[in-house]
C-alpha positions in Angstrom: 1.0 10.7 22.6 -1.2 7.6 21.9 -4.9 6.9 22.2 -7.0 3.6 21.9 -9.3 4.4 19.0 -11.8 1.3 18.1 -11.5 -2.6 17.2 -12.7 -3.0 14.0 -14.0 -6.3 12.9 -13.2 -7.7 9.2 -15.0 -10.9 8.0 -14.2 -12.5 11.8 -10.7 -11.0 11.9 -9.8 -7.7 14.8 -8.1 -4.9 13.1 -7.0 -2.8 15.9 -6.9 0.9 15.6 -5.0 4.2 17.6 -4.5 7.7 17.5 -1.6 8.9 17.1 -0.8 12.9 17.1 -4.0 12.8 15.6 -3.4 10.6 12.8 -4.9 7.0 12.6 -3.0 3.8 13.0 -3.5 0.3 12.8 -1.9 -2.4 14.3 0.7 -4.1 11.9 -0.1 -7.8 12.6 -3.8 -7.2 12.4 -3.1 -6.2 8.7 -1.1 -8.8 8.2 -3.6 -11.6 9.4 -6.3 -10.4 7.4 -4.1 -10.0 4.4 -2.5 -13.4 5.2 0.7 -11.9 5.2 2.9 -14.3 6.9 6.0 -13.0 8.0 4.5 -9.3 9.3 8.0 -8.5 11.0 9.6 -8.5 7.3 6.5 -7.2 5.5 7.0 -4.2 8.6 10.7 -4.0 7.9 10.3 -3.2 4.3 8.6 0.0 5.1 10.2 3.6 5.4 10.7 4.4 9.3 7.8 7.3 9.2 5.3 4.6 8.1 5.8 2.3 11.1 6.1 3.2 14.9 6.4 0.9 18.0 3.1 0.9 20.2 2.1 -0.8 23.3 -1.1 -3.0 23.3 -2.6 -5.5 25.9 -2.9 -9.2 24.5 -5.6 -11.6 25.3 -3.7 -12.3 28.2 -3.9 -9.1 29.8 -0.2 -8.6 29.2 1.5 -5.4 27.8 3.0 -6.2 24.8 4.8 -3.8 22.0 4.0 -4.1 18.6 4.5 -2.4 15.2 1.4 -0.6 14.3 1.3 1.6 10.4 -0.1 4.8 9.2 -2.1 4.7 6.0 0.6 5.2 3.6 2.2 2.2 5.6 -1.5 0.4 5.6 -1.4 0.9 1.7 1.8 -0.7 0.9 1.1 -4.1 3.2 -2.4 -4.0 1.1 0.3 -3.9 -1.9 2.3 -6.9 -0.8 -0.4 -9.1 0.1 -1.2 -12.1 -2.2 -4.7 -12.3 -1.3 -7.2 -11.9 -4.2 -9.8 -9.6 -1.8 -6.7 -7.0 -1.0 -8.3 -4.7 -3.2 -11.5 -5.4 -1.2 -10.1 -4.7 2.1 -8.7 -1.9 0.9 -11.9 -0.4 -0.2 -13.2 -1.1 3.5 -10.7 0.7 4.7 -11.0 3.7 2.8 -14.8 3.8 3.0 -15.8 2.3 6.3 -12.7 2.6 8.6 -11.3 5.9 8.7 -15.0 7.9 7.6 -16.2 5.7 11.0 -13.0 7.2 12.9 -13.5 10.4 11.8 -17.5 10.3 12.5 -17.0 9.5 16.2 -14.8 12.4 16.6 -11.3 10.2 17.5 -9.4 11.0 13.9 -7.3 14.6 14.3 -9.5 16.1 17.6 -8.6 17.4 20.2 -10.8 16.2 23.6 -10.9 19.5 24.6 -13.1 20.6 21.5 -16.2 19.0 22.7 -16.4 20.7 25.4 -19.1 23.4 25.9 -18.1 26.9 25.1 -18.7 28.9 28.2 -18.0 32.1 26.8 -18.4 34.1 23.5 -14.6 33.9 22.6 -14.4 30.1 23.7 -17.3 29.6 21.4 -14.9 31.7 18.6 -12.0 29.8 19.1 -14.2 26.4 18.5 -15.7 27.4 15.6 -12.2 28.2 14.3 -10.9 24.7 15.4 -13.5 23.2 13.2 -13.0 25.2 10.6 -9.2 24.6 10.3 -9.6 21.2 10.9 -12.6 20.6 8.0 -9.8 22.2 5.9 -7.0 20.2 6.9 -9.2 16.6 6.1 -10.5 18.2 2.9 -6.6 18.9 2.0 -5.7 15.5 3.3 -8.6 14.0 1.3 -6.9 15.4 -1.8 -3.5 13.9 -1.5 -4.8 10.8 -0.5 -7.4 9.7 -3.1 -5.4 10.2 -6.2 -2.7 7.6 -4.0 -5.4 5.2 -3.7 -6.9 5.5 -7.4 -3.1 5.0 -8.5 -3.3 1.9 -6.4 -6.7 0.6 -7.7 -5.3 0.7 -11.0 -1.8 -0.6 -10.0 -3.5 -3.7 -8.2 -6.2 -4.4 -11.5 -5.3 -7.9 -12.2 -5.6 -6.8 -16.1 -2.5 -4.1 -15.0 0.2 -6.1 -16.3 3.1 -2.9 -16.0 6.2 -3.0 -18.3 9.5 -3.8 -16.2 10.4 0.0 -16.6 7.3 1.0 -14.2 7.9 -1.7 -11.3 11.4 -0.8 -11.1 10.4 2.8 -9.9 7.8 0.7 -7.8 10.7 -1.4 -6.3 13.0 1.5 -6.1 15.3 0.2 -8.4 16.8 1.3 -11.8 15.1 -0.6 -15.0 18.7 -1.9 -16.2 19.9 -3.0 -12.8 16.2 -4.9 -12.8 16.4 -6.7 -15.6 20.0 -7.8 -14.9 19.0 -8.8 -11.5 16.4 -10.9 -13.0 18.9 -12.6 -15.7 21.2 -13.0 -13.1 18.3 -15.1 -11.0 17.2 -16.8 -14.5 13.7 -15.8 -14.3 14.4 -13.5 -17.7 16.6 -14.7 -20.6 20.0 -13.7 -21.7 20.4 -15.0 -24.7 20.2 -13.7 -28.5 18.3 -10.0 -29.1 15.4 -11.6 -30.2 15.2 -13.8 -26.9 16.9 -11.3 -24.3 14.7 -9.9 -21.2 12.0 -12.3 -22.3 10.9 -14.3 -18.9 11.1 -17.9 -19.1 7.9 -20.1 -19.7 7.8 -21.7 -16.1 7.5 -18.0 -14.9 4.6 -17.1 -17.9 2.9 -20.0 -16.3 3.0 -18.8 -12.7 1.3 -15.5 -13.8 4.1 -13.2 -12.8 4.7 -11.9 -16.5 3.1 -11.7 -19.7 4.8 -10.9 -23.2 3.3 -8.2 -25.7 3.7 -8.7 -29.2 3.5 -6.2 -31.4 3.8 -6.0 -34.9 6.0 -3.9 -36.7 6.0 -3.1 -40.6 10.0 -2.6 -41.9 9.6 -2.4 -46.1 7.8 -5.2 -46.9 8.5 -7.3 -43.9 6.4 -7.3 -40.7 8.2 -8.7 -37.5 6.7 -8.8 -34.1 8.4 -6.5 -31.5 8.2 -8.1 -28.3 8.1 -6.8 -24.5 7.9 -7.7 -20.9 5.2 -7.3 -18.7 4.7 -7.8 -15.2 1.4 -8.5 -13.3 0.8 -7.1 -10.1 1.1 -10.6 -8.7 4.6 -11.0 -10.3 5.4 -7.4 -8.5 4.9 -8.9 -5.1 6.9 -12.2 -6.0 9.7 -10.4 -7.4 10.0 -8.0 -4.2 10.1 -10.8 -2.4 12.6 -13.2 -4.4 14.9 -9.7 -4.7 14.4 -8.5 -1.0 13.1 -5.3 -2.4 10.4 -2.8 -0.6 7.2 -2.1 -2.9 6.0 1.8 -2.6 2.6 2.9 -3.6 2.7 3.9 -7.6 3.6 7.3 -8.1 0.5 9.5 -8.5 0.7 11.6 -11.8 1.5 15.5 -11.4 
């Protein structure tokens, strides 16, 4: 069952939320507007099926329309796909203000009947048990989501350029296959051993890649070993260029 929750304001843009089966969902179009994602349908289409759903909403003309909503994991995936520098601040606003506000108002994972004043001792005991169960459920949820949010922050850091292997995992593709596709697209070089898999200067200048050089001493010689790293901006660009779906970074177990 869907229940209209609240409309939040983020720097002049609306963010509509609903409660679906006791969980908060966010209108995908509102999220994409805030994050300046021009093709909301394409962005939502890259999400897993359990991260999105169609919901009925009333538009500004009073007409009922079906639109996509995303849950928290889906929301984080959309944020990761944004080119907007303020995406990290938006994510913090969601986790520190929106979700706590929904919980505080009793609209998050709450059965309305729990707020009926108990008339008997058994009803009072049942209410106490329900509240205890809800508290435990929310604490467990926080234990699951908190490390994901921290991992997301690390992945989105402007200084956090990642090796191709890590990026491949986030894009759901094998590293060798990703290298091959980037060479086919003339993004990475496919020449001799020294330059193979290095990005062309054009894409370094755009801020998509960095090249890390590590000096290696071999006898009386020192050579520089190079490694191609992908910036957060580059991850988003590669995903769009190759039509791949971005996933949240894996959380260390």
